[in-house]
C-alpha positions in Angstrom: 49.1 28.0 108.2 48.8 31.8 108.6 51.6 32.3 106.1 50.0 29.9 103.7 46.8 31.9 103.9 48.7 35.0 103.1 50.2 33.4 100.0 46.8 32.2 98.8 45.4 35.7 99.4 48.4 37.2 97.5 47.8 34.9 94.5 44.0 35.4 94.3 43.1 38.8 95.7 45.8 40.4 93.5 43.4 39.8 90.6 41.1 42.3 92.0 43.6 45.1 92.8 44.4 46.1 89.3 44.2 49.8 88.9 42.3 51.5 86.1 39.2 50.4 84.5 38.8 52.1 81.2 35.6 51.9 79.1 34.9 48.5 77.7 34.2 48.5 74.0 31.0 47.1 72.7 32.7 44.9 70.1 32.9 41.1 70.3 35.1 39.8 73.0 38.3 37.9 72.1 39.2 35.3 74.7 43.0 34.9 75.2 44.7 32.1 77.1 48.2 31.4 78.2 50.0 29.0 80.5 53.5 28.6 82.0 55.7 30.1 84.6 54.5 30.6 88.2 57.4 33.1 88.8 55.5 36.0 87.1 52.0 34.8 87.9 51.2 37.4 90.5 52.1 40.1 88.0 50.2 38.5 85.2 47.1 38.0 87.4 46.9 41.8 87.9 48.1 43.1 84.6 45.8 40.7 82.6 42.8 41.7 84.7 43.6 45.4 84.1 43.8 44.7 80.3 40.5 42.9 80.4 38.9 45.9 82.2 40.1 48.2 79.5 39.4 46.1 76.4 36.7 43.6 77.4 38.9 40.8 76.2 39.3 38.1 78.9 42.7 36.6 79.5 43.0 33.2 81.3 46.4 32.3 82.6 47.4 28.9 84.1 50.5 28.8 86.3 51.6 25.3 85.3 55.3 25.8 85.2 57.5 26.9 82.3 57.8 23.4 80.9 54.0 22.9 80.8 53.5 26.3 79.2 55.9 25.6 76.4 54.2 22.2 75.8 50.8 23.9 75.6 52.1 26.5 73.2 53.6 23.8 71.0 50.3 21.9 71.1 48.6 25.1 70.1 46.1 24.9 73.0 47.0 28.4 74.3 47.7 31.7 72.6 51.0 32.2 74.5 53.4 30.3 76.7 55.4 31.9 79.5 58.8 30.9 80.7 61.7 32.3 82.8 64.1 30.4 80.5 64.4 31.2 76.8 64.1 28.3 74.4 67.4 26.7 73.2 68.1 26.3 69.5 67.0 22.7 69.7 63.8 23.6 71.5 63.1 26.3 68.9 63.5 23.8 66.1 61.1 21.5 67.9 58.3 24.1 68.0 57.4 23.5 64.3 57.5 27.2 63.4 59.2 30.4 64.4 58.4 31.7 67.9 59.5 35.0 69.5 60.4 35.8 73.1 58.9 39.0 74.6 60.5 39.9 78.0 57.8 41.3 80.2 59.7 42.3 83.3 62.7 41.3 85.4 62.7 39.3 88.6 65.1 37.4 90.9 65.4 34.0 92.4 66.1 34.3 96.1 67.2 31.9 98.7 64.6 32.0 101.4 65.1 30.3 104.6 63.2 29.4 107.8 65.6 29.7 110.8 64.2 31.1 114.0 66.3 33.9 115.5 68.3 34.5 112.3 67.0 37.6 110.5 70.0 38.1 108.2 72.2 35.6 106.4 74.9 35.7 103.9 75.5 33.0 101.3 78.0 32.5 98.5 77.5 30.5 95.3 79.7 27.7 96.6 77.8 27.4 99.8 74.4 27.2 98.0 75.8 24.5 95.6 77.2 22.5 98.5 73.9 22.7 100.4 72.0 21.4 97.3 74.7 18.7 96.7 74.2 17.5 100.2 77.8 18.4 101.2 76.7 20.9 103.8 74.0 19.6 106.1 74.0 21.7 109.2 73.3 25.4 109.6 76.3 25.8 111.9 78.7 24.4 109.4 82.1 26.1 109.6 81.9 27.3 106.0 78.6 29.1 106.6 79.9 30.5 109.9 82.9 31.9 108.1 80.8 34.3 106.0 78.4 35.0 108.9 80.9 35.7 111.8 78.5 37.8 113.8 75.5 35.5 113.6 74.7 32.7 116.0 73.8 29.8 113.8 72.0 26.8 115.3 73.1 23.1 115.2 70.1 22.4 113.0 69.7 20.2 109.9 69.3 22.1 106.6 66.3 21.0 104.5 66.7 22.1 100.9 63.5 22.5 99.0 63.4 22.3 95.2 60.8 22.3 92.4 59.1 19.1 91.4 57.8 20.4 88.1 59.6 21.6 85.0 60.5 25.1 85.9 62.2 28.2 84.4 62.9 29.2 88.0 64.9 26.0 88.4 66.7 26.7 85.1 67.7 30.2 86.3 68.8 29.0 89.6 70.9 26.1 88.2 72.3 28.3 85.4 73.7 30.5 88.1 75.2 27.5 90.0 76.9 26.2 86.9 78.7 29.6 86.7 79.9 29.7 90.3 80.5 26.1 91.1 82.6 23.8 88.8 81.5 20.8 90.8 77.8 21.7 90.3 78.5 22.2 86.5 80.0 18.7 86.3 77.6 16.8 88.6 74.3 18.5 88.0 74.3 21.2 85.3 71.5 23.5 84.4 68.0 22.6 83.4 64.3 23.0 84.0 64.2 19.6 85.8 67.1 17.9 87.6 67.6 14.7 89.5 68.0 16.1 92.9 69.9 14.0 95.4 68.8 15.7 98.6 65.9 17.8 99.9 62.2 17.8 99.4 60.1 18.6 96.3 57.3 21.1 96.0 55.3 22.2 93.0 55.5 25.7 91.7 56.9 28.8 93.4 53.9 28.9 95.7 54.6 25.3 96.8 58.3 25.9 97.5 57.4 29.1 99.4 54.9 27.2 101.4 57.2 24.4 102.2 60.0 26.8 103.4 57.6 28.7 105.5 56.3 25.6 107.2 59.6 23.7 107.7 62.0 24.8 110.4 65.5 24.8 109.0 64.4 24.8 105.4 65.9 26.7 102.5 64.4 27.1 99.0 64.9 29.0 95.8 61.8 31.0 94.9 60.7 34.2 93.1 61.2 37.4 95.1 57.5 38.2 95.1 56.6 35.0 96.9 59.2 35.5 99.6 58.0 39.1 100.1 54.4 38.1 100.2 55.1 35.6 103.0 57.6 37.7 104.7 60.2 34.9 104.7 63.8 36.0 105.3 66.0 36.1 102.2 69.8 35.7 102.2 72.1 38.3 100.8 74.2 36.7 98.0 77.8 37.4 97.1 78.0 38.5 93.5 81.0 38.0 91.1 82.5 41.3 92.2 82.7 39.9 95.8 80.0 42.1 97.2 77.1 40.7 99.3 73.9 42.1 97.7 70.3 42.2 98.9 67.6 41.8 96.3 66.0 45.1 95.3 64.5 46.4 92.0 67.7 48.4 91.6 70.0 45.4 92.1 67.9 43.3 89.7 68.0 45.9 87.0 71.7 46.3 87.4 72.2 42.8 86.2 70.8 43.8 82.8 73.5 46.4 82.2 75.0 44.1 79.6 74.9 43.8 75.8 71.4 42.6 75.0 70.7 40.5 71.8 68.0 41.6 69.5 66.0 38.4 70.2 66.4 38.9 74.0 67.4 35.3 74.5 69.9 35.9 77.3 70.7 34.8 80.8 71.9 37.6 83.1 72.9 35.5 86.0 76.2 36.2 87.8 77.0 39.5 86.0 80.1 41.5 86.7 78.4 44.7 87.9 79.4 45.7 91.5 75.8 46.4 92.5 74.0 43.5 90.7 72.0 40.8 92.4 73.5 37.6 91.0 70.4 35.5 90.3 68.3 37.9 88.3 66.5 37.1 85.1 64.1 38.2 82.4 60.8 36.4 82.2 59.2 35.9 78.8 55.9 35.5 77.0 56.5 33.3 74.0 54.3 33.3 70.9 54.3 32.1 67.3 55.7 34.8 65.0 53.1 34.1 62.3 49.7 34.1 63.9 47.8 32.6 61.0 48.1 29.0 62.2 45.1 26.8 63.1 42.8 29.3 61.2 43.4 32.0 63.8 41.6 35.2 62.8 43.3 38.6 62.5 41.1 39.7 65.4 42.7 37.0 67.6 46.2 38.1 66.5 45.4 41.8 67.1 44.0 41.1 70.5 47.2 39.1 71.5 49.4 42.0 70.2 47.3 44.5 72.1 47.8 42.4 75.3 51.6 42.3 74.8 51.7 46.1 74.1 49.7 46.7 77.3 52.1 44.6 79.4 55.0 46.7 78.0 53.2 50.0 78.4 54.1 52.4 81.3 50.9 51.3 83.0 51.7 47.7 82.7 55.3 48.1 83.9 54.1 50.1 86.8 52.0 47.1 87.9 55.2 45.0 87.8 57.0 47.3 90.1 54.1 47.4 92.6 54.3 43.6 92.8 58.0 43.5 93.6 59.2 42.9 90.0 61.7 45.2 88.3 60.4 47.0 85.2 62.2 46.4 82.0 65.3 48.7 81.5 65.1 51.1 78.6 67.1 49.0 76.1 65.3 45.8 77.0 61.9 47.5 76.6 62.9 48.9 73.2 63.9 45.4 72.0 60.7 43.9 73.4 58.5 46.4 71.5 60.5 45.7 68.3 59.8 42.0 68.7 56.1 42.6 69.2 56.0 44.7 66.1 57.5 41.7 64.2 54.5 39.5 64.9 52.5 38.8 61.7 49.1 37.4 60.9 
């Protein structure tokens, strides 16, 4: 219960710790709203509050999961959706008009576990896939022991925890598994929602983090920031270069040292860099390129563009780093600003 209290405090009190509080203009306030991924929610809570302090324009964000955020954007009930997974070509066509993806920071999906007496753990992609396929059910399985020869692993049942809601975090996690496990690619594939055969379901990154922290023997895939907020151990993962890597802002950023497309629709899981953490990703705010739909005013469009530019500003990116996210690398930041400049009214 103590860890759950810490998580709730992390998600709510963060709103009040935004730095800076520039002068509020006397002009009419423009209310902005968004919905989507829980993965970047701690960052958005703080950076949106800081934006409001500076501009007077309130921003309401609902962490309903990436799938719910995209549905809300499509229904035009929010100004922006948020997702850790970019929209596929078919999903883009289903939006009814052109949308653009603005990466806001980088993060990582970590494998957090609750195993008393085990403070460090190594895992490979094959091991993770086998755990979530139900093929490895005990922590002292010979395959896990083989990559952790100096750790005393208990004869304890593994309880995998997965997301119950449509989730970009799930997409990132399963995209990685399809790249490292042919069996996973054939049997499960990648997606925001899957038909899981083993484990227990929890809603949102906070739900998975809470379930792991309360369940002895559990393992779950969650955003780095939630694991750090609860102080849950995180496994070092073997990357494609064969190195076991801990998650840090540096190892997350290293995964983006690849050719980046102009529209920034890219998955950077399982990269080839020696020092890269293998389940890293961009997280996106998604908006309609032409903001004149539903009789939206130019003031509404300008306020949304101001918000996006603030998130991408040095001040906004500094907030990301303070909350355990990796700021956008230079090339990604340049692409993001170009995309924001392409938004029209």
